[in-house]
C-alpha positions as CSV (number, residue, x, y, z in Angstrom):
1,M,153.6,165.4,99.1
2,G,152.1,167.6,101.7
3,R,153.6,170.9,102.9
4,S,156.0,171.1,105.7
5,D,154.8,172.8,108.9
6,G,158.1,174.6,109.3
7,V,158.5,173.8,113.0
8,N,159.1,170.0,113.0
9,N,159.5,169.6,109.2
10,V,156.8,166.9,109.2
11,D,154.7,166.3,106.1
12,E,150.9,166.1,106.4
13,D,151.1,162.7,104.7
14,E,153.3,161.4,107.5
15,L,150.9,162.7,110.1
16,Y,148.1,160.9,108.4
17,F,149.9,157.6,108.6
18,V,150.7,158.2,112.3
19,K,147.1,158.9,113.0
20,T,145.9,155.9,111.0
21,D,148.4,153.7,112.8
22,K,147.1,154.8,116.2
23,K,143.5,154.0,115.1
24,S,144.5,150.5,114.0
25,V,146.3,149.9,117.3
26,N,143.2,150.9,119.2
27,R,141.0,148.8,116.9
28,T,143.3,145.8,117.4
29,K,143.2,146.3,121.2
30,D,139.4,146.5,121.2
31,L,139.2,143.4,119.1
32,S,141.6,141.4,121.3
33,E,139.6,142.5,124.4
34,T,136.4,141.3,122.7
35,W,137.9,137.9,122.0
36,Y,139.2,137.7,125.5
37,Y,135.8,138.2,127.1
38,L,134.1,135.8,124.6
39,S,136.6,133.1,125.5
40,V,136.1,133.7,129.2
41,F,132.3,133.4,128.9
42,G,132.7,130.3,126.8
43,Q,135.1,128.8,129.4
44,I,132.6,129.7,132.2
45,G,129.8,128.0,130.2
46,F,131.8,124.8,129.9
47,T,132.9,124.8,133.5
48,I,129.3,125.1,134.6
49,A,127.9,122.4,132.3
50,L,130.7,119.8,132.4
51,P,130.8,119.1,136.2
52,I,127.0,119.0,136.5
53,A,126.6,116.7,133.4
54,G,129.6,114.7,134.3
55,G,128.4,114.1,137.9
56,A,125.0,113.0,136.6
57,I,126.4,110.6,134.0
58,L,129.0,109.2,136.4
59,G,126.5,108.8,139.2
60,N,124.0,107.1,136.9
61,R,126.7,104.6,135.8
62,I,127.7,103.9,139.4
63,D,124.0,103.5,140.4
64,R,123.4,101.0,137.6
65,A,126.5,99.0,138.5
66,Y,125.6,98.7,142.2
67,G,121.8,99.0,142.0
68,T,121.7,102.1,144.2
69,Y,119.6,104.4,142.0
70,P,119.3,107.5,142.6
71,T,121.8,107.8,145.4
72,W,125.1,108.3,143.5
73,T,123.4,110.2,140.7
74,L,122.1,112.8,143.2
75,I,125.3,113.0,145.2
76,L,127.5,113.5,142.2
77,L,125.0,115.9,140.6
78,V,125.0,118.1,143.7
79,T,128.8,117.9,143.9
80,G,129.1,119.0,140.3
81,F,126.7,121.8,140.9
82,I,128.7,123.0,143.9
83,L,132.0,122.8,142.0
84,S,130.6,124.7,139.0
85,I,129.4,127.5,141.3
86,L,132.8,127.7,143.0
87,Y,134.6,127.9,139.6
88,F,132.1,130.4,138.3
89,I,132.8,132.7,141.3
90,K,136.6,132.2,140.8
91,S,136.3,133.1,137.1
92,I,134.2,136.2,137.7
93,L,136.7,137.4,140.4
94,S,139.5,136.8,137.9
95,V,137.8,138.9,135.2
96,L,137.0,141.7,137.7
97,K,140.7,141.7,138.8
98,N,141.7,141.9,135.2
99,L,139.4,144.9,134.7
100,N,140.8,146.7,137.7
101,Q,144.3,146.3,136.5
102,K,143.5,148.1,133.3
């Protein structure tokens, strides 16, 4: 056992565990923030790619069915692009708002 400090009657061993516990809490917090930002960037990647690719695929199928190639492909491709930009801006603003709250 460690010696008592005489004032608070706290062992050095107990202080070591308190310090170690604070370090693990900080490490856990840093790790959870890292995973949060990785998930946000992954989510942004999917929300950019899916509307664009989905619009192109759906437009191509509509064009094949009605013989209007490339009309619907271009319309839905541009629509998907616009939607992905809007969601990207919304996601970035959400992340910035989260940073400002901390």
